[in-house]
C-alpha positions as CSV (number, residue, x, y, z in Angstrom):
1,M,-18.6,15.8,54.2
2,G,-16.0,14.2,52.1
3,E,-12.9,15.8,50.6
4,Y,-13.2,17.2,47.1
5,T,-10.9,18.7,44.5
6,C,-11.5,21.6,42.2
7,S,-9.5,23.8,39.8
8,T,-9.9,27.5,40.3
9,E,-9.4,28.0,36.6
10,L,-12.2,25.5,35.9
11,I,-14.6,27.2,38.4
12,A,-13.8,30.7,37.2
13,K,-14.4,29.7,33.6
14,A,-17.6,27.9,34.4
15,V,-18.9,31.0,36.3
16,R,-17.9,33.5,33.6
17,E,-19.3,31.5,30.8
18,Y,-22.6,30.5,32.6
19,E,-25.6,31.9,30.7
20,G,-27.1,33.0,34.0
21,V,-24.1,35.4,34.4
22,R,-23.7,36.4,30.7
23,R,-27.3,37.4,30.2
24,K,-26.8,40.2,32.8
25,S,-24.3,42.0,30.6
26,E,-26.8,44.3,28.8
27,I,-28.1,45.8,32.1
28,G,-25.6,48.7,32.2
29,A,-26.4,49.9,28.7
30,M,-30.1,49.9,29.3
31,V,-29.8,51.7,32.6
32,H,-27.7,54.4,30.9
33,D,-30.7,55.1,28.7
34,L,-33.3,54.9,31.4
35,K,-31.9,56.4,34.6
36,L,-33.3,59.7,35.8
37,D,-32.6,61.5,39.1
38,C,-35.9,61.8,41.0
39,P,-36.6,63.3,44.4
40,G,-37.4,60.7,47.0
41,V,-35.7,57.9,45.1
42,I,-32.8,56.9,47.4
43,A,-31.6,54.0,45.4
44,S,-32.6,52.3,42.2
45,F,-30.6,50.3,39.6
46,G,-28.0,47.9,40.9
47,E,-30.1,47.1,44.0
48,D,-32.5,44.2,44.4
49,A,-35.3,46.7,44.9
50,A,-35.6,50.4,44.4
51,V,-35.7,52.4,47.6
52,I,-38.3,55.2,47.7
53,Q,-38.7,57.5,50.7
54,N,-42.2,57.5,52.2
55,N,-42.1,59.7,55.4
56,G,-40.0,57.6,57.9
57,D,-40.2,54.4,55.9
58,A,-38.7,53.1,52.7
59,L,-41.0,51.7,50.1
60,L,-39.2,48.8,48.2
61,L,-40.2,48.2,44.6
62,A,-38.9,45.3,42.5
63,A,-39.9,43.2,39.6
64,D,-38.6,39.9,38.3
65,G,-39.3,37.6,35.4
66,I,-38.8,33.8,35.0
67,W,-36.3,32.4,32.5
68,S,-38.1,30.9,29.6
69,R,-36.1,27.6,30.1
70,L,-37.8,27.1,33.4
71,M,-41.3,27.8,32.0
72,D,-40.5,25.2,29.3
73,A,-39.3,22.6,31.8
74,D,-42.0,23.0,34.5
75,P,-44.8,25.7,34.4
76,Y,-45.8,25.0,38.0
77,W,-42.2,25.5,39.3
78,A,-42.0,28.6,37.1
79,G,-45.1,30.1,38.8
80,Y,-43.8,29.2,42.2
81,C,-40.3,30.7,41.5
82,A,-41.9,33.9,40.1
83,V,-43.3,34.6,43.6
84,L,-40.2,33.2,45.4
85,V,-37.6,35.4,43.7
86,N,-39.6,38.5,44.2
87,I,-40.0,37.9,47.9
88,H,-36.3,37.3,48.1
89,D,-35.6,40.6,46.4
90,I,-37.5,42.4,49.2
91,A,-36.0,40.3,51.9
92,A,-32.5,40.9,50.7
93,M,-33.1,44.6,51.2
94,G,-34.1,44.1,54.8
95,G,-37.7,44.6,54.0
96,R,-41.1,43.0,54.6
97,P,-43.0,42.1,51.4
98,L,-46.5,43.5,51.2
99,A,-48.1,42.5,47.9
100,M,-47.5,41.6,44.3
101,V,-49.0,42.1,40.8
102,D,-48.3,40.0,37.8
103,V,-48.1,40.2,34.0
104,F,-49.0,36.8,32.6
105,S,-48.9,35.7,28.9
106,I,-50.5,32.4,28.1
107,S,-50.2,30.1,25.1
108,S,-52.3,27.2,26.5
109,G,-54.8,26.3,29.2
110,S,-52.7,23.6,30.7
111,I,-49.7,26.0,31.2
112,R,-52.1,28.7,32.6
113,D,-53.4,26.3,35.2
114,A,-50.0,25.0,36.2
115,V,-48.4,28.5,36.5
116,I,-51.4,29.8,38.5
117,A,-51.2,26.8,40.9
118,G,-47.5,27.5,41.5
119,M,-48.1,31.2,42.1
120,R,-51.0,30.5,44.4
121,D,-49.1,27.9,46.5
122,A,-46.0,30.2,47.0
123,S,-48.2,33.2,47.7
124,A,-50.1,31.3,50.4
125,Q,-46.9,29.7,51.9
126,F,-45.1,33.1,52.3
127,G,-48.2,35.0,53.2
128,V,-47.8,37.7,50.4
129,P,-50.9,38.2,48.3
130,I,-51.1,38.8,44.6
131,V,-53.5,41.7,44.3
132,G,-53.7,42.5,40.5
133,G,-51.9,42.6,37.3
134,H,-52.4,42.2,33.6
135,L,-53.3,39.1,31.5
136,H,-52.5,38.3,27.8
137,P,-54.7,35.2,27.3
138,D,-53.9,34.4,23.7
139,T,-50.1,34.8,23.0
140,P,-48.0,32.3,21.1
141,Y,-45.7,32.1,24.1
142,S,-46.0,31.8,27.9
143,V,-44.3,34.3,30.2
144,I,-44.8,35.2,33.9
145,D,-43.4,38.4,35.4
146,I,-44.2,39.8,38.8
147,A,-43.7,43.1,40.5
148,I,-43.6,43.4,44.3
149,L,-43.9,46.1,46.9
150,G,-42.3,46.0,50.3
151,V,-41.5,48.2,53.2
152,A,-38.6,48.8,55.6
153,P,-37.4,51.4,58.1
154,L,-35.3,54.0,56.3
155,D,-32.3,53.2,58.5
156,G,-32.8,49.4,58.2
157,V,-32.4,49.0,54.5
158,I,-29.7,46.6,53.3
159,Y,-28.0,47.8,50.1
160,S,-26.0,45.9,47.6
161,S,-23.7,48.8,46.9
162,T,-22.3,49.4,50.4
163,A,-19.7,46.6,50.9
164,Q,-16.5,47.9,52.5
165,A,-12.9,46.8,52.3
166,G,-12.1,44.5,55.2
167,D,-15.7,43.1,55.5
168,L,-16.2,39.4,55.9
169,I,-18.3,37.7,53.2
170,V,-21.0,35.3,54.5
171,V,-23.1,33.0,52.4
172,A,-26.3,31.7,54.0
173,I,-28.2,28.8,52.4
174,D,-30.9,26.4,53.5
175,M,-29.0,23.1,52.8
176,D,-32.0,21.0,53.8
177,G,-33.2,20.5,50.2
178,R,-32.9,18.7,46.9
179,V,-32.0,19.3,43.3
180,H,-35.3,20.2,41.8
181,P,-36.6,17.3,39.6
182,S,-37.3,19.7,36.7
183,C,-34.1,21.7,36.8
184,A,-30.6,20.5,37.5
185,L,-29.5,24.1,38.3
186,N,-32.2,24.7,40.9
187,W,-31.8,23.7,44.6
188,D,-35.2,23.5,46.2
189,S,-35.6,23.8,49.9
190,A,-38.7,26.1,50.1
191,T,-41.3,23.6,48.9
192,L,-40.0,21.2,51.6
193,R,-40.5,23.7,54.4
194,T,-43.7,24.8,56.3
195,A,-45.1,28.3,55.9
196,A,-43.9,29.1,59.4
197,E,-40.3,28.0,58.5
198,V,-40.0,30.0,55.3
199,R,-41.5,33.1,56.8
200,A,-39.0,32.8,59.7
201,Q,-36.1,32.5,57.2
202,I,-37.2,35.6,55.4
203,H,-37.7,37.5,58.6
204,V,-34.0,37.0,59.5
205,L,-33.1,39.6,56.9
206,E,-35.4,42.2,58.5
207,V,-33.6,41.6,61.8
208,L,-30.2,42.0,60.2
209,G,-31.2,45.3,58.7
210,T,-32.9,46.8,61.8
211,R,-29.9,45.7,64.0
212,H,-27.4,47.0,61.5
213,L,-25.5,43.7,61.5
214,V,-24.5,43.7,57.8
215,T,-22.9,46.3,55.5
216,A,-24.4,44.9,52.3
217,G,-26.4,42.0,51.0
218,K,-28.0,40.3,48.0
219,D,-30.2,37.3,47.4
220,I,-28.4,34.6,45.5
221,S,-30.1,34.5,42.1
222,N,-29.6,33.0,38.6
223,P,-25.8,33.9,38.4
224,G,-25.3,31.5,41.4
225,I,-23.1,32.1,44.5
226,I,-20.0,33.6,42.9
227,G,-21.9,35.4,40.2
228,T,-24.2,37.1,42.7
229,L,-21.3,38.1,44.9
230,G,-19.7,39.5,41.8
231,M,-22.7,41.7,41.2
232,L,-22.6,43.0,44.8
233,L,-18.9,43.8,44.5
234,E,-19.3,45.4,41.1
235,V,-21.9,48.0,42.3
236,S,-19.9,48.5,45.6
237,G,-16.7,49.2,43.6
238,M,-14.9,46.5,45.6
239,G,-13.1,43.2,45.0
240,A,-12.7,40.1,47.2
241,R,-10.8,36.9,47.8
242,V,-13.1,33.8,48.2
243,D,-12.0,30.4,49.5
244,L,-13.8,27.8,47.5
245,A,-13.4,25.2,50.3
246,A,-15.4,27.5,52.6
247,I,-18.5,27.7,50.4
248,P,-21.4,25.7,52.0
249,R,-22.5,22.8,49.8
250,P,-24.8,19.8,49.9
251,D,-23.4,16.6,51.3
252,D,-22.0,14.0,49.0
253,S,-25.2,12.0,48.8
254,H,-26.6,14.6,46.4
255,N,-23.7,14.0,43.9
256,I,-23.5,17.6,42.7
257,P,-20.3,18.5,41.0
258,F,-18.8,21.7,42.6
259,E,-18.8,23.6,39.3
260,Q,-22.5,22.9,39.1
261,W,-23.2,23.9,42.7
262,V,-21.7,27.4,42.4
263,R,-23.9,28.1,39.4
264,M,-27.1,26.8,40.9
265,Y,-30.0,28.9,42.2
266,P,-30.0,27.8,45.8
267,G,-33.7,28.4,46.6
268,M,-33.3,30.2,50.0
269,G,-29.8,31.8,49.8
270,F,-28.2,35.1,50.5
271,V,-24.7,36.6,50.3
272,L,-23.8,39.3,52.9
273,T,-20.9,41.4,53.9
274,L,-20.3,42.3,57.6
275,K,-17.9,43.3,60.2
276,E,-16.0,40.7,62.2
277,Q,-17.7,41.7,65.5
278,H,-21.1,40.6,64.0
279,R,-20.0,37.3,62.6
280,D,-21.2,35.0,65.4
281,E,-24.6,36.8,65.8
282,V,-25.4,36.6,62.1
283,I,-24.4,33.0,61.8
284,A,-26.5,32.1,64.9
285,L,-29.6,34.0,63.5
286,F,-29.5,31.9,60.4
287,S,-28.8,28.7,62.2
288,D,-31.9,29.3,64.4
289,V,-34.1,29.1,61.3
290,G,-32.4,26.1,59.7
291,M,-29.9,27.9,57.4
292,T,-26.2,27.3,57.1
293,A,-24.1,30.5,57.2
294,Q,-20.4,30.5,56.7
295,V,-17.6,33.0,56.1
296,I,-16.2,32.4,52.6
297,G,-13.8,35.3,52.1
298,T,-13.0,39.0,52.6
299,V,-13.8,42.2,50.7
300,N,-10.9,44.3,49.5
301,D,-10.5,47.4,47.3
302,S,-8.9,45.6,44.4
303,K,-12.0,45.6,42.2
304,D,-10.9,42.0,41.4
305,L,-12.9,39.0,42.5
306,R,-10.5,36.1,43.0
307,I,-11.1,32.6,44.1
308,V,-8.6,30.4,45.9
309,H,-8.3,26.7,46.6
310,G,-5.2,25.3,48.1
311,D,-2.3,26.8,46.2
312,E,-4.4,27.9,43.2
313,D,-5.5,31.5,42.9
314,T,-7.6,32.8,39.9
315,S,-9.4,36.0,39.0
316,V,-13.1,35.5,38.0
317,F,-14.1,39.1,37.3
318,D,-12.0,42.3,37.0
319,F,-14.3,45.2,37.6
320,S,-11.7,47.8,37.0
321,G,-12.0,47.2,33.2
322,C,-14.7,45.7,31.1
323,G,-14.7,42.3,32.8
324,G,-17.8,42.9,34.9
325,I,-21.2,41.3,35.0
326,T,-23.9,44.0,34.7
327,H,-21.5,46.9,33.6
328,L,-23.4,49.3,35.8
329,G,-21.2,52.4,36.1
330,S,-18.8,51.3,33.4
331,E,-20.3,53.3,30.5
332,E,-17.1,55.5,30.2
333,R,-14.7,52.5,30.3
334,C,-16.5,50.1,28.0
335,T,-18.1,50.1,24.6
336,R,-21.8,49.8,25.1
337,V,-23.6,46.8,23.8
338,S,-25.8,47.9,21.0
């Protein structure tokens, strides 16, 4: 892989101003209005899935919707991703996805057929059925949202909110992919893999959870690599230093500018925190299923996510004030968005 140069100031600004990051800013205010303490609910907002105690197991419940821009660009890919991102939410928690339901609003028959084809193909590939939902067949817009149920052992759940100072930060991505033809900010590896391959990749997260090999984890979603790490640190009350040169990236043949790559949705990608003694085992588990895992930095207790490259050192997010992403837990410090 060839040498490259990048400005930490440029990368920090690109991440902070990316719409995939900025559109998360209203979450904290909404959660403030909705959150209730309920018996049996071990974790909820701030995690990729809610954790609900069910005897000796944890039921994992999540929902995700597809950005309207993706629906406009490619309804098939929107349908496929609607399934993919929900499966990733359960996997990131160390869980096994069981089944999904959808809410589908349709503005035209051609969009309906394309979205359903994408959902069907992803559901079959990952082996997770769609078992019900709700249909709006006559709306002036098209939207697909999916909710998913998963399960994990209670002591095998991977949380976003449990990163600890001194942990290594590992990013794991399937680099055997392409920029999706319909979306320059989507890296697609899953559609190029067999069903057995993607199911093996998802299963790695179950192994990490049951073997207690990581302290925290999150699937890399719309905010990209640095933005997703930021959300993990924010709910953990931690900060970090990240070496931009250590972030895994596609080879030069893909011609992806670095500031684009760190904002991209990487298809099959996770950010994890772990202890030094588990580094080699975690990296090997991902390598065995065709994923590249690399240490990119270290967690600290500064509540400041900083990126470094050579002699440059720049803060991306300061979670001690109002410079966070979701603003979960910051109601007393920051003026709520009305």
